[in-house]
C-alpha positions in Angstrom: -258.6 114.3 -43.1 -257.3 117.5 -44.8 -255.7 120.7 -43.6 -252.7 122.9 -43.6 -249.6 122.0 -41.6 -247.3 124.5 -39.9 -244.3 125.9 -41.8 -241.4 123.6 -42.4 -238.1 125.2 -43.2 -237.4 122.8 -46.1 -239.9 120.4 -47.6 -238.4 117.5 -49.6 -240.6 115.8 -52.3 -239.6 112.2 -52.8 -237.9 109.6 -50.7 -235.6 108.1 -53.3 -231.8 108.2 -52.8 -231.4 112.0 -53.4 -234.3 112.9 -51.2 -233.3 110.6 -48.4 -229.7 111.9 -48.4 -230.9 115.5 -48.4 -233.4 114.8 -45.6 -230.8 113.0 -43.4 -228.3 115.9 -43.9 -231.0 118.6 -43.1 -232.2 116.8 -40.0 -235.0 118.5 -38.0 -235.1 121.4 -40.6 -236.8 119.1 -43.2 -240.0 117.3 -43.8 -239.9 114.6 -46.5 -243.1 113.7 -48.5 -243.2 110.4 -50.3 -246.2 109.3 -52.5 -245.6 105.5 -52.0 -246.0 103.4 -48.8 -242.2 103.1 -48.3 -238.9 104.7 -49.3 -236.5 104.0 -52.2 -238.2 104.9 -55.5 -236.3 103.2 -58.3 -233.9 101.8 -55.7 -236.6 99.9 -53.9 -237.0 96.2 -53.3 -239.9 93.9 -54.2 -240.6 90.5 -52.6 -242.7 88.0 -54.5 -243.4 84.3 -54.0 -240.4 83.9 -51.7 -237.9 85.7 -54.0 -236.3 89.1 -53.6 -236.0 91.6 -56.5 -234.6 95.1 -56.9 -236.4 97.4 -59.3 -233.5 97.4 -61.7 -230.2 95.6 -61.1 -228.5 97.3 -58.2 -225.3 97.0 -56.2 -223.5 99.6 -54.0 -220.3 101.1 -55.4 -219.2 104.7 -55.2 -216.3 107.1 -55.7 -217.7 109.2 -52.8 -216.2 108.4 -49.4 -218.9 110.4 -47.6 -221.6 108.3 -49.2 -219.8 105.0 -48.4 -219.4 106.1 -44.8 -223.1 107.1 -44.6 -224.4 103.8 -45.9 -221.9 101.7 -43.9 -223.0 103.5 -40.8 -226.7 102.8 -41.5 -226.5 99.0 -42.1 -224.2 96.0 -42.6 -223.0 95.4 -46.1 -221.6 92.4 -47.8 -218.9 92.9 -50.4 -217.7 90.7 -53.3 -216.1 91.0 -56.8 -218.6 91.9 -59.5 -219.3 89.0 -61.9 -220.8 90.4 -65.1 -221.0 88.8 -68.5 -222.0 89.7 -72.1 -224.1 87.3 -74.1 -223.1 87.6 -77.7 -223.1 85.5 -80.8 -224.5 82.6 -78.8 -221.8 82.6 -76.2 -221.4 84.0 -72.7 -218.2 86.0 -72.3 -216.7 88.2 -69.7 -217.8 91.8 -69.4 -217.1 94.3 -71.0 -217.3 93.0 -74.5 -214.7 95.5 -75.8 -212.1 93.9 -73.5 -213.1 90.3 -73.9 -214.3 89.9 -77.5 -211.4 87.4 -78.1 -213.4 84.9 -75.9 -215.9 84.5 -78.8 -215.9 81.3 -80.8 -216.4 83.1 -84.2 -212.9 83.9 -85.5 -214.3 86.3 -88.2 -216.0 88.4 -85.5 -212.9 88.4 -83.3 -210.7 89.5 -86.3 -213.2 92.3 -87.2 -213.2 93.6 -83.7 -209.4 93.6 -83.4 -208.9 95.3 -86.8 -211.4 98.0 -85.9 -209.5 98.8 -82.7 -206.3 99.7 -84.6 -207.5 103.1 -85.9 -209.7 103.8 -82.9 -209.1 107.0 -80.8 -208.6 107.1 -77.0 -209.8 110.7 -77.2 -212.7 110.9 -79.7 -214.0 114.2 -80.8 -217.5 112.9 -81.4 -220.5 115.2 -81.5 -223.0 112.5 -80.7 -223.1 109.0 -79.1 -223.1 106.9 -82.3 -220.0 108.7 -83.5 -218.4 108.2 -80.1 -218.9 104.5 -80.2 -217.5 104.3 -83.8 -214.4 106.5 -83.0 -213.6 105.0 -79.6 -214.0 101.3 -80.3 -213.9 100.9 -84.1 -216.3 99.4 -86.6 -216.0 95.8 -85.5 -216.8 96.2 -81.8 -219.4 98.7 -82.7 -221.2 96.5 -85.2 -221.0 93.3 -83.3 -222.0 94.5 -79.8 -221.9 98.2 -78.7 -224.1 99.7 -81.4 -226.9 97.0 -81.3 -226.8 96.9 -77.5 -227.3 100.6 -77.2 -229.9 100.7 -79.9 -231.7 97.9 -78.0 -231.6 100.2 -75.0 -231.9 103.8 -76.3 -233.6 103.3 -79.7 -232.3 103.1 -83.2 -231.2 106.8 -83.6 -228.1 107.0 -81.3 -227.1 110.3 -83.0 -229.8 112.1 -81.0 -227.8 111.4 -77.8 -225.0 113.6 -76.7 -221.6 112.0 -76.1 -220.4 113.9 -72.9 -221.7 111.2 -70.5 -220.2 108.2 -72.3 -216.7 108.3 -70.7 -218.3 107.6 -67.3 -220.5 104.7 -68.4 -218.7 102.8 -71.2 -215.6 100.9 -70.3 -212.4 101.4 -72.3 -211.3 98.8 -74.9 -208.6 96.1 -74.5 -205.1 97.4 -74.1 -206.1 100.5 -72.0 -205.6 100.4 -68.2 -208.7 101.6 -66.3 -209.9 101.1 -62.8 -213.0 102.1 -60.9 -212.1 104.9 -58.6 -213.4 104.7 -55.0 -211.7 107.9 -53.7 -211.7 110.4 -56.5 -215.3 111.6 -56.4 -215.8 111.1 -60.2 -217.4 108.0 -61.6 -215.5 105.7 -63.9 -217.0 102.6 -65.6 -217.1 99.4 -63.6 -214.4 96.9 -64.4 -214.1 93.1 -64.2 -213.5 92.3 -60.6 -214.6 95.7 -59.2 -215.7 95.0 -55.7 -219.4 95.8 -55.1 -221.4 95.8 -51.9 -225.0 94.9 -51.1 -227.0 94.7 -47.9 -226.1 91.7 -45.8 -229.8 91.0 -45.4 -232.7 91.8 -47.7 -232.6 93.6 -51.0 -231.0 96.8 -52.1 -234.0 98.7 -50.8 -232.7 97.9 -47.3 -230.3 100.8 -47.7 -233.1 103.1 -48.4 -235.1 101.8 -45.4 -232.1 102.3 -43.1 -231.6 105.9 -44.3 -235.3 106.7 -44.0 -235.2 105.5 -40.3 -232.8 108.4 -39.7 -235.1 111.1 -41.0 -236.6 113.5 -38.5 -240.0 113.6 -40.3 -241.2 111.6 -43.2 -244.8 111.2 -44.4 -245.8 108.3 -46.7 -248.8 108.2 -49.0 -248.4 112.0 -49.8 -248.6 112.5 -53.5 -248.0 116.1 -54.4 -250.4 117.5 -57.0 -250.0 121.3 -56.7 -247.2 123.7 -55.8 -247.9 127.4 -55.2 -244.5 129.3 -55.2 -246.2 132.6 -54.2 -247.9 131.2 -51.1 -245.1 128.6 -50.6 -247.4 125.7 -50.2 -247.5 122.1 -51.6 -250.8 120.3 -51.7 -251.3 116.5 -51.8 -253.9 114.3 -53.4 -255.6 113.6 -50.1 -256.1 117.3 -49.3 -253.2 118.0 -47.1 -251.2 121.3 -47.5 -247.7 121.9 -46.3 -246.0 125.3 -46.1 -242.3 125.7 -46.7 -239.6 128.3 -46.8 -237.6 126.3 -49.4 -238.6 123.3 -51.4 -236.5 120.4 -52.7 -238.0 118.3 -55.4 -236.7 114.9 -56.7 -239.7 114.2 -59.0 -239.3 114.3 -62.8 -238.9 117.9 -64.1 -241.9 117.8 -66.6 -244.2 116.6 -63.8 -242.9 119.3 -61.5 -243.5 122.2 -63.9 -247.0 121.0 -64.7 -248.0 121.1 -61.0 -246.2 124.3 -60.3 -248.3 127.5 -60.6 -247.1 130.4 -62.6 -244.8 128.4 -65.0 -244.7 130.1 -68.4 -246.0 128.3 -71.5 -242.5 128.4 -73.1 -241.0 126.6 -70.1 -243.8 124.1 -70.2 -243.1 123.3 -73.8 -239.4 123.0 -73.1 -240.0 120.6 -70.3 -242.1 118.5 -72.5 -239.1 118.0 -74.9 -237.1 116.2 -72.2 -237.0 112.6 -73.2 -237.1 109.6 -70.9 -236.8 105.9 -71.4 -239.5 103.6 -70.1 -239.0 100.0 -69.2 -240.9 96.8 -68.8 -239.2 95.0 -65.8 -239.9 91.3 -66.0 -239.7 89.5 -62.7 -239.3 85.7 -62.7 -239.3 83.5 -59.6 -237.4 80.3 -60.0 -238.5 77.5 -57.6 -235.0 76.5 -56.7 -231.5 78.0 -56.3 -229.9 78.7 -59.7 -226.5 77.1 -60.3 -224.5 80.1 -61.4 -222.4 82.8 -59.8 -223.2 85.4 -62.5 -224.7 88.6 -61.2 -225.4 90.5 -64.4 -225.7 89.8 -68.1 -225.7 92.4 -70.9 -227.2 91.2 -74.2 -227.3 92.8 -77.7 -228.8 89.8 -79.4 -232.4 89.7 -80.6 -232.9 86.2 -79.1 -233.4 87.9 -75.7 -235.8 90.8 -75.3 -233.9 92.3 -72.4 -230.7 94.3 -72.7 -229.8 93.6 -69.1 -230.5 90.6 -66.8 -229.9 90.7 -63.1 -229.6 87.5 -61.1 -230.4 89.1 -57.8 -229.8 86.1 -55.6 -226.1 86.3 -56.2 -225.8 89.6 -54.5 -225.3 88.2 -51.0 -225.0 84.9 -49.1 -228.4 85.7 -47.5 -230.1 85.8 -50.9 -228.2 82.8 -52.1 -229.5 80.8 -49.2 -233.1 81.4 -50.0 -235.0 78.4 -51.4 -236.3 80.4 -54.3 -234.3 82.8 -56.5 -235.3 85.8 -58.6 -234.3 86.9 -62.1 -235.0 90.5 -63.3 -234.9 91.4 -67.0 -235.0 95.0 -68.2 -236.8 95.4 -71.5 -236.6 98.9 -73.0 -239.8 100.4 -74.4 -237.9 100.9 -77.7 -238.5 97.2 -78.3 -242.2 97.9 -78.6 -244.8 97.2 -76.0 -246.0 93.5 -76.0 -248.8 91.8 -74.0 -247.3 90.7 -70.7 -247.7 86.9 -71.3 -246.0 87.2 -74.6 -243.1 89.2 -73.1 -242.7 86.8 -70.2 -242.6 83.8 -72.5 -240.1 85.5 -74.8 -237.9 86.4 -71.8 -238.0 82.8 -70.4 -237.1 81.4 -73.9 -234.2 83.8 -74.0 -232.9 82.9 -70.6 -233.0 79.2 -71.6 -231.0 80.1 -74.8 -228.4 81.9 -72.6 -228.1 78.8 -70.3 -229.3 80.7 -67.2 -232.5 78.6 -67.1 -232.5 74.8 -67.7 -236.2 74.6 -68.7 -239.2 77.0 -68.7 -241.0 75.0 -66.1 -238.5 76.1 -63.5 -240.3 79.5 -63.4 -243.1 79.3 -60.9 -244.3 83.0 -60.7 -244.0 86.0 -62.9 -244.8 89.7 -62.9 -244.2 92.6 -65.3 -243.8 96.1 -63.9 -243.9 99.1 -66.3 -241.6 101.9 -65.2 -242.4 105.1 -67.0 -239.4 107.0 -65.8 -236.4 104.7 -65.9 -233.6 106.5 -67.7 -233.3 110.2 -68.6 -232.2 110.3 -72.2 -229.1 112.5 -72.6 -230.2 114.4 -75.7 -228.4 117.4 -77.1 -230.9 119.9 -75.8 -231.1 118.4 -72.3 -228.6 120.7 -70.6 -230.1 123.9 -71.9 -233.6 122.9 -71.1 -232.7 121.7 -67.6 -230.8 124.9 -66.9 -233.7 127.1 -67.9 -236.2 125.2 -65.8 -233.9 125.1 -62.7 -233.1 128.8 -63.1 -236.8 129.7 -63.0 -237.5 127.4 -60.0 -234.5 128.5 -58.0 -235.6 132.1 -58.2 -238.6 130.9 -56.2 -236.6 128.8 -53.7 -237.5 125.5 -55.4 -234.4 123.3 -55.9 -234.3 120.0 -57.9 -231.9 117.1 -57.3 -231.5 113.4 -58.3 -231.8 111.4 -61.5 -235.0 113.0 -62.8 -234.8 116.1 -60.7 -231.7 117.0 -62.7 -232.4 114.8 -65.8 -229.0 113.2 -65.3 -228.1 109.6 -66.0 -226.7 108.9 -62.5 -226.7 106.0 -60.1 -228.1 105.9 -56.6 -224.8 106.8 -54.9 -224.3 109.8 -57.1 -227.9 110.9 -56.4 -227.2 110.6 -52.7 -224.0 112.7 -53.1 -225.9 115.4 -54.9 -228.6 115.3 -52.2 -225.9 115.9 -49.6 -224.4 118.7 -51.7 -227.7 120.5 -52.1 -228.4 120.1 -48.3 -225.1 121.8 -47.6 -225.8 124.7 -49.9 -229.2 125.2 -48.3 
């Protein structure tokens, strides 16, 4: 069935964290359109062969009291200290590497890391991310973990990344006091022992499902393919058309401008320059509970294809009690696309090397999910491009928000906060 709906004051495209928060705040004034069969986007949950996975490793932690209150009101959470590790030089040590490199068995590596810290600067003046890592942490920590880890994630050329985001994501080195702020409104890096929350039942996506239940009007299976700013309509793949007074979009900016009528060729070319990172997400079902309390592992070594491994079953007592457990491994596209069976086998071998798996035969089911838009890359030109695109759109009452709506390397809680902020402005 196709046709044109009545006019909605505000149509929201996308039911990820930003779109859900905006829709909840706007109430009956909004209509939310989501292309999938359920909410969550990159913050959704997948169940497979009796195990529960998040699409990416997730936990709930926020410096925004309003977001904490909104989530706690929507569902019951379980809270515990974060247990994250780094696998480096054949050894599992505490996270972050730059604070616990002395746990390594190789005395030469420990000495190089310690010596490099002596001339390091607490306030680097770096123009790009590679220089930031070198100035902030010194040559030893950079060479032995932070530079190979970030090249494994972002690609070899780290100088193409700006440095303005690093202070919120990369923890300070040893000797500097730093804590995750739950009241200040500005993100700081997670620390050893930072308390993180998770739904008491189900996966991280249960938060998104609970928020979606509070929306006045949400339509699933509605993939937007055309936007007409002059007529103020959005059209979906199945032939529906929705009229709006104002439009909120959470979809990736390059996709948005290609489906938006009247965009200039120059703006199209600029949008195409925005760089995003794709992932292969490897899901492994283990046929028994795994004997470790570790929640996250970060790895720079080539013995493991993934830069991050999430042991999702350790997120709550409910998941720990399941007879089968799930392991998620994020493999950046910068590692090169491999056939799924080869990637799965390499991942399993790496997990055995790390000591997370005892033997490959413990894995009873596998799946690889390719995520085209996983991380927006904070290149030097990003801010100017995003500003130009959003300026053109906002002149036509089209507003963008969220990780790929703003091309900002933000977590789900920050996306929710920005969704609330946009709703307030509208």
